[in-house]
N, CA and C atoms as an extended XYZ file, in Angstrom:
237
Properties=species:S:1:pos:R:3:atomname:S:1:resname:S:1:resid:I:1 pbc="F F F"
N        31.739       81.935       62.346 N   MET     1
C        32.117       83.107       63.489 CA  MET     1
C        33.344       83.078       63.728 C   MET     1
N        33.721       84.213       64.210 N   LYS     2
C        35.436       84.449       64.291 CA  LYS     2
C        35.014       84.737       65.596 C   LYS     2
N        34.548       84.728       66.476 N   LYS     3
C        34.541       85.547       67.751 CA  LYS     3
C        35.632       84.485       69.009 C   LYS     3
N        36.337       83.029       68.392 N   TYR     4
C        37.378       82.480       68.916 CA  TYR     4
C        37.875       83.435       68.797 C   TYR     4
N        38.564       84.163       68.194 N   ARG     5
C        39.916       84.000       68.200 CA  ARG     5
C        40.544       85.595       69.260 C   ARG     5
N        39.264       85.758       70.365 N   ASP     6
C        40.181       87.128       71.203 CA  ASP     6
C        40.385       85.617       72.341 C   ASP     6
N        39.295       84.171       72.116 N   ARG     7
C        40.127       83.794       73.448 CA  ARG     7
C        41.065       82.672       72.511 C   ARG     7
N        41.010       82.407       71.445 N   ILE     8
C        42.281       81.432       70.990 CA  ILE     8
C        43.492       82.095       70.460 C   ILE     8
N        44.452       81.553       70.616 N   CYS     9
C        45.454       81.997       70.291 CA  CYS     9
C        46.563       80.811       69.643 C   CYS     9
N        47.664       81.210       68.995 N   ILE    10
C        48.487       80.273       68.305 CA  ILE    10
C        49.859       81.077       68.486 C   ILE    10
N        50.854       80.717       68.975 N   SER    11
C        51.996       81.337       69.050 CA  SER    11
C        53.385       80.812       69.171 C   SER    11
N        54.449       80.511       68.823 N   PRO    12
C        55.122       79.213       68.352 CA  PRO    12
C        55.914       79.287       69.976 C   PRO    12
N        55.750       79.972       70.569 N   ASN    13
C        56.256       80.545       71.904 CA  ASN    13
C        55.735       79.520       72.831 C   ASN    13
N        54.558       79.315       72.675 N   ILE    14
C        53.526       78.424       73.824 CA  ILE    14
C        53.002       76.840       73.014 C   ILE    14
N        53.122       76.287       73.670 N   ARG    15
C        52.961       74.049       73.511 CA  ARG    15
C        53.421       74.685       71.528 C   ARG    15
N        54.626       74.697       71.326 N   SER    16
C        54.769       74.311       69.792 CA  SER    16
C        54.331       75.012       68.993 C   SER    16
N        53.418       75.820       69.349 N   GLY    17
C        52.607       76.580       68.220 CA  GLY    17
C        51.144       75.724       67.834 C   GLY    17
N        50.891       74.705       69.204 N   LYS    18
C        49.482       74.565       69.328 CA  LYS    18
C        48.446       75.496       69.971 C   LYS    18
N        47.463       75.702       68.611 N   PRO    19
C        46.219       76.285       69.201 CA  PRO    19
C        45.744       76.184       70.918 C   PRO    19
N        45.934       77.605       71.518 N   CYS    20
C        45.834       77.306       72.754 CA  CYS    20
C        44.856       78.223       73.432 C   CYS    20
N        44.321       78.124       74.438 N   ILE    21
C        43.287       79.360       75.284 CA  ILE    21
C        44.198       79.927       75.752 C   ILE    21
N        44.010       81.374       75.329 N   VAL    22
C        44.328       82.624       75.713 CA  VAL    22
C        45.074       82.821       77.688 C   VAL    22
N        46.090       82.683       77.556 N   ASN    23
C        46.432       83.043       79.144 CA  ASN    23
C        45.996       81.517       79.688 C   ASN    23
N        47.099       80.750       78.959 N   THR    24
C        46.735       79.502       79.738 CA  THR    24
C        47.761       78.937       78.732 C   THR    24
N        47.821       77.852       78.948 N   ARG    25
C        49.092       76.805       78.516 CA  ARG    25
C        48.495       75.629       77.886 C   ARG    25
N        46.384       75.817       78.065 N   ILE    26
C        45.366       74.589       78.248 CA  ILE    26
C        45.340       74.654       75.972 C   ILE    26
N        45.706       73.215       75.071 N   ALA    27
C        45.600       73.651       73.924 CA  ALA    27
C        44.009       73.550       73.587 C   ALA    27
N        43.839       73.737       72.648 N   VAL    28
C        42.453       73.110       71.848 CA  VAL    28
C        42.421       71.932       71.948 C   VAL    28
N        43.270       71.353       71.740 N   SER    29
C        43.320       69.582       71.579 CA  SER    29
C        42.676       68.404       72.272 C   SER    29
N        43.172       69.566       74.068 N   ASP    30
C        43.560       69.014       75.134 CA  ASP    30
C        42.841       69.204       75.697 C   ASP    30
N        41.154       70.410       75.467 N   VAL    31
C        39.706       70.293       75.756 CA  VAL    31
C        38.867       69.387       75.168 C   VAL    31
N        39.389       69.011       73.674 N   PHE    32
C        38.770       67.934       72.872 CA  PHE    32
C        39.198       66.862       73.671 C   PHE    32
N        40.562       66.088       73.726 N   ASP    33
C        41.297       65.059       75.144 CA  ASP    33
C        40.146       65.051       75.736 C   ASP    33
N        39.939       65.456       76.798 N   TYR    34
C        39.349       65.199       77.891 CA  TYR    34
C        37.576       65.499       77.948 C   TYR    34
N        36.826       65.393       76.737 N   LEU    35
C        35.299       65.608       76.594 CA  LEU    35
C        35.559       64.489       75.280 C   LEU    35
N        36.966       64.317       75.017 N   GLY    36
C        36.046       62.822       74.308 CA  GLY    36
C        37.097       61.465       74.870 C   GLY    36
N        37.011       61.756       76.004 N   GLY    37
C        37.713       60.555       76.697 CA  GLY    37
C        36.601       60.795       77.788 C   GLY    37
N        35.461       61.593       77.655 N   GLY    38
C        34.236       61.012       78.789 CA  GLY    38
C        33.888       62.072       79.536 C   GLY    38
N        35.048       63.223       79.992 N   MET    39
C        34.481       64.038       81.189 CA  MET    39
C        33.490       65.488       80.058 C   MET    39
N        32.558       65.384       81.273 N   THR    40
C        32.055       66.674       81.086 CA  THR    40
C        32.422       68.005       81.277 C   THR    40
N        31.528       68.642       80.513 N   VAL    41
C        32.155       69.819       80.077 CA  VAL    41
C        32.073       70.762       81.600 C   VAL    41
N        31.558       70.343       82.363 N   ASP    42
C        31.329       70.715       84.165 CA  ASP    42
C        32.577       70.346       84.867 C   ASP    42
N        33.435       69.034       84.452 N   GLU    43
C        34.281       68.113       85.054 CA  GLU    43
C        35.310       69.541       84.515 C   GLU    43
N        35.471       69.721       82.848 N   VAL    44
C        36.611       70.136       82.861 CA  VAL    44
C        36.935       71.270       83.389 C   VAL    44
N        35.451       71.932       83.716 N   LEU    45
C        35.033       73.703       84.210 CA  LEU    45
C        36.555       73.409       85.797 C   LEU    45
N        35.867       72.409       86.402 N   ASP    46
C        35.845       71.956       86.977 CA  ASP    46
C        37.735       72.190       87.623 C   ASP    46
N        37.787       70.570       87.169 N   ASP    47
C        39.553       70.551       87.103 CA  ASP    47
C        40.041       71.748       86.476 C   ASP    47
N        40.102       73.037       85.695 N   PHE    48
C        40.176       73.794       85.021 CA  PHE    48
C        39.892       74.897       85.362 C   PHE    48
N        40.002       75.924       86.813 N   PRO    49
C        39.408       76.636       87.558 CA  PRO    49
C        39.441       78.357       86.469 C   PRO    49
N        40.590       77.840       84.971 N   ASP    50
C        40.374       79.730       84.916 CA  ASP    50
C        40.181       79.150       83.352 C   ASP    50
N        39.570       78.793       83.323 N   LEU    51
C        38.872       77.847       82.286 CA  LEU    51
C        37.273       78.608       82.083 C   LEU    51
N        36.562       79.019       80.571 N   THR    52
C        35.069       79.342       81.445 CA  THR    52
C        34.637       78.438       80.115 C   THR    52
N        32.829       78.516       80.309 N   LEU    53
C        32.263       77.919       79.640 CA  LEU    53
C        32.445       78.728       77.762 C   LEU    53
N        32.742       80.110       78.206 N   ALA    54
C        32.907       80.403       76.479 CA  ALA    54
C        34.010       80.189       75.840 C   ALA    54
N        35.338       79.337       76.758 N   ASP    55
C        36.529       79.703       76.366 CA  ASP    55
C        36.543       78.196       75.301 C   ASP    55
N        35.927       77.277       76.291 N   ILE    56
C        35.595       75.313       75.083 CA  ILE    56
C        34.194       75.517       74.144 C   ILE    56
N        33.818       76.844       74.713 N   GLN    57
C        32.555       76.889       72.598 CA  GLN    57
C        33.783       77.434       72.204 C   GLN    57
N        34.492       78.713       72.110 N   ALA    58
C        35.644       78.952       71.052 CA  ALA    58
C        36.452       78.039       71.144 C   ALA    58
N        36.899       76.595       71.903 N   CYS    59
C        37.089       75.750       70.765 CA  CYS    59
C        36.569       75.031       69.965 C   CYS    59
N        35.361       75.243       70.251 N   PHE    60
C        34.292       73.975       69.719 CA  PHE    60
C        34.270       75.305       68.024 C   PHE    60
N        34.114       76.329       68.483 N   ALA    61
C        34.293       77.726       67.312 CA  ALA    61
C        35.252       76.931       66.223 C   ALA    61
N        36.756       77.401       67.436 N   PHE    62
C        37.494       77.038       66.284 CA  PHE    62
C        37.635       76.093       65.830 C   PHE    62
N        37.494       74.966       65.954 N   ALA    63
C        37.551       73.536       65.356 CA  ALA    63
C        36.343       73.586       63.780 C   ALA    63
N        35.213       74.260       64.110 N   ALA    64
C        34.320       73.901       63.628 CA  ALA    64
C        34.867       74.981       61.794 C   ALA    64
N        36.096       76.301       62.765 N   ASP    65
C        35.868       76.466       61.604 CA  ASP    65
C        37.052       76.357       60.596 C   ASP    65
N        38.361       75.402       61.150 N   ARG    66
C        39.194       74.593       61.001 CA  ARG    66
C        38.671       73.739       60.226 C   ARG    66
N        37.113       73.400       60.500 N   ASP    67
C        37.006       72.163       59.765 CA  ASP    67
C        36.210       72.485       57.720 C   ASP    67
N        35.532       74.019       58.497 N   ARG    68
C        35.368       74.226       56.477 CA  ARG    68
C        36.122       74.671       55.579 C   ARG    68
N        37.467       74.977       56.436 N   SER    69
C        38.251       75.498       55.331 CA  SER    69
C        38.925       74.220       55.243 C   SER    69
N        38.605       73.295       55.423 N   LEU    70
C        39.351       72.064       54.686 CA  LEU    70
C        39.537       71.635       52.905 C   LEU    70
N        39.910       71.352       52.735 N   THR    71
C        39.885       70.790       51.074 CA  THR    71
C        39.326       69.820       50.692 C   THR    71
N        38.386       69.135       50.430 N   VAL    72
C        37.938       67.364       50.188 CA  VAL    72
C        37.976       67.359       49.063 C   VAL    72
N        39.150       66.384       49.140 N   VAL    73
C        39.982       65.517       47.974 CA  VAL    73
C        38.874       64.395       47.174 C   VAL    73
N        38.516       64.321       46.757 N   PRO    74
C        37.503       62.900       46.494 CA  PRO    74
C        38.256       61.560       45.884 C   PRO    74
N        37.883       60.244       46.582 N   TYR    75
C        38.724       59.598       45.894 CA  TYR    75
C        37.949       58.202       46.194 C   TYR    75
N        38.645       57.600       45.219 N   GLU    76
C        37.535       56.450       44.853 CA  GLU    76
C        37.690       55.095       46.890 C   GLU    76
N        36.159       54.565       46.545 N   VAL    77
C        37.166       53.715       47.471 CA  VAL    77
C        36.720       51.922       46.231 C   VAL    77
N        37.433       51.866       47.475 N   ALA    78
C        38.375       49.721       46.875 CA  ALA    78
C        37.301       49.564       47.483 C   ALA    78
N        36.407       48.144       45.947 N   VAL    79
C        35.387       47.783       46.230 CA  VAL    79
C        36.193       46.060       46.528 C   VAL    79
């Protein structure tokens, strides 16, 4: 799913190049920090009225796409 590209941008002039939601200075990592810290999606949307549900869904799609592109390097587990 590449639809997030309309909603997520990376610019060296915004938040030092962190992936951000378009037309905001809210980084994808900020959204995950809020959600990981216990906020619900509705609470995030209430606190940031410029965000939409589609923006938050784009953050998940971006993260999933980035995760799929990682190279897995096998390692041995110490016993």
